[in-house]
VOZA-595411 format. One record per residue: y, z, x of N, C-alpha, C, O in turn. Coordinates in steps of 0.05 Angstrom, whole numbers, padded with zeros to 5 digits, always signed. Each point is the difference from the previous one (the first is absolute). Layout:
BEGIN
YZXYZXYZXYZX/...
END
This chain:
BEGIN
-00024+00000+00017+00024+00000-00017+00025+00000+00017+00020-00013-00006/-00021+00028+00028+00023+00001+00019+00006-00027+00011+00023-00008+00004/-00044-00007+00003+00003-00027+00011+00014-00019-00020+00016-00016+00008/-00023+00018-00033+00012-00016-00021+00030+00006-00003+00016-00019-00002/-00009+00044+00003+00028+00008-00003+00015-00011+00025+00023-00009-00003/-00035+00012+00026+00013-00010+00024+00005-00030-00001+00021-00010+00008/-00041-00005-00018+00002-00029-00002+00022-00007-00020+00016-00019+00004/-00015+00033-00027+00021-00006-00020+00028+00006+00011+00018-00015-00005/-00015+00036+00020+00026+00006+00012+00008-00022+00020+00023-00008+00001/-00042-00001+00015+00005-00021+00020+00007-00026-00015+00019-00013+00009/-00033+00007-00030+00006-00024-00015+00028+00001-00013+00014-00020+00000/-00007+00044-00009+00027+00004-00012+00022-00004+00020+00021-00011-00007/-00025+00019+00032+00020-00002+00020+00001-00028+00013+00020-00007+00013/-00041-00009-00016-00001-00026+00012+00020-00019-00014-00003-00004-00024/+00022-00007+00038+00020-00017-00012-00002-00029+00009+00018-00016-00005/-00040+00008+00018-00003-00028+00009-00001-00019-00024+00013-00021+00001/-00027+00027-00022-00001-00017-00023+00027-00003-00014+00007-00022-00009/+00007+00044+00008+00027-00001-00013+00018-00018+00016+00016-00016-00011/-00017+00017+00037+00016-00017+00017-00006-00029-00004+00018-00017-00002/-00044+00010+00000-00008-00028-00005+00010-00010-00027+00009-00023-00002/-00010+00040-00018+00011-00008-00026+00030-00004+00001+00010-00019-00012/+00004+00036+00026+00029-00003+00003+00007-00026+00014+00018-00015-00009/-00033+00008+00030+00005-00025+00014-00006-00024-00018+00014-00020+00001/-00035+00022-00017-00006-00021-00019+00022-00004-00021+00007-00023-00006/+00004+00045-00004+00022-00002-00019+00025-00012+00012+00014-00016-00012/-00008+00024+00037+00023-00011+00014-00004-00030+00004+00019-00016-00004/-00043+00007+00012-00005-00028+00005+00002-00016-00026+00011-00022+00000/-00020+00034-00022+00002-00014-00026+00030-00002-00008+00008-00021-00011/+00007+00041+00015+00029-00001-00007+00014-00021+00017+00017-00015-00011/-00023+00014+00036+00012-00020+00018-00007-00028-00010+00016-00018+00000/-00042+00014-00007-00009-00026-00010+00015-00008-00025+00008-00023-00003/-00003+00042-00016+00014-00006-00025+00029-00008+00007+00011-00019-00012/+00002+00033+00030+00027-00007+00008+00001-00028+00013+00019-00015-00006/-00038+00009+00023+00000-00026+00013-00004-00022-00021+00014-00021+00001/-00032+00025-00019-00005-00020-00021+00025-00005-00017+00007-00023-00006/+00006+00044-00002+00024-00002-00016+00022-00015+00015+00014-00016-00011/-00011+00023+00037+00021-00013+00016-00006-00030+00004+00018-00016-00003/-00043+00009+00009-00007-00028+00004+00004-00016-00026+00009-00022+00000/-00016+00034-00023+00004-00013-00025+00030-00005-00005+00007-00022-00009/+00009+00042+00014+00029-00003-00005+00012-00021+00019+00016-00017-00008/-00023+00018+00034+00010-00019+00019-00010-00028-00007+00015-00019+00003/-00040+00017-00011-00010-00027-00008+00014-00012-00023+00006-00024+00000/+00001+00041-00020+00015-00010-00023+00028-00009+00008+00009-00021-00008/+00004+00037+00025+00027-00007+00009-00001-00025+00017+00018-00017-00002/-00038+00015+00019-00002-00024+00018-00006-00025-00016+00010-00021+00007/-00025+00023-00028-00006-00022-00017+00026-00010-00013+00005-00024-00002/+00012+00042-00006+00026-00007-00012+00018-00014+00020+00014-00019-00006/-00015+00028+00031+00017-00012+00021-00010-00029+00005+00017-00018+00002/-00043+00014+00000-00010-00027+00005+00005-00018-00024+00005-00024+00004/-00006+00034-00028+00006-00016-00024+00029-00009+00001+00007-00022-00006/+00011+00040+00014+00029-00006+00002+00004-00022+00021+00015-00019-00005/-00027+00023+00028+00003-00020+00022-00011-00027-00009+00013-00021+00005/-00036+00021-00018-00011-00025-00009+00017-00014-00021+00003-00025+00000/+00010+00040-00017+00018-00011-00020+00025-00012+00013+00010-00021-00009/+00000+00035+00029+00024-00010+00014-00006-00025+00016+00018-00017+00003/-00041+00015+00008-00007-00024+00016-00005-00024-00018+00004-00023+00009/-00013+00027-00033-00005-00023-00018+00025-00009-00012+00000-00019-00016/
END
């Protein structure tokens, strides 16, 4: 029984899994920001090229 309690206390203090989850959440947030930025820039760039094409014609 003492061994089980010791293992549970050790498991409770172990923060390696929590750190991995935090890094995963940070990576996901960065990916969402990059996707939103690329979409916005792509839309704006498409408008610029459309304007240039209209002016050249």
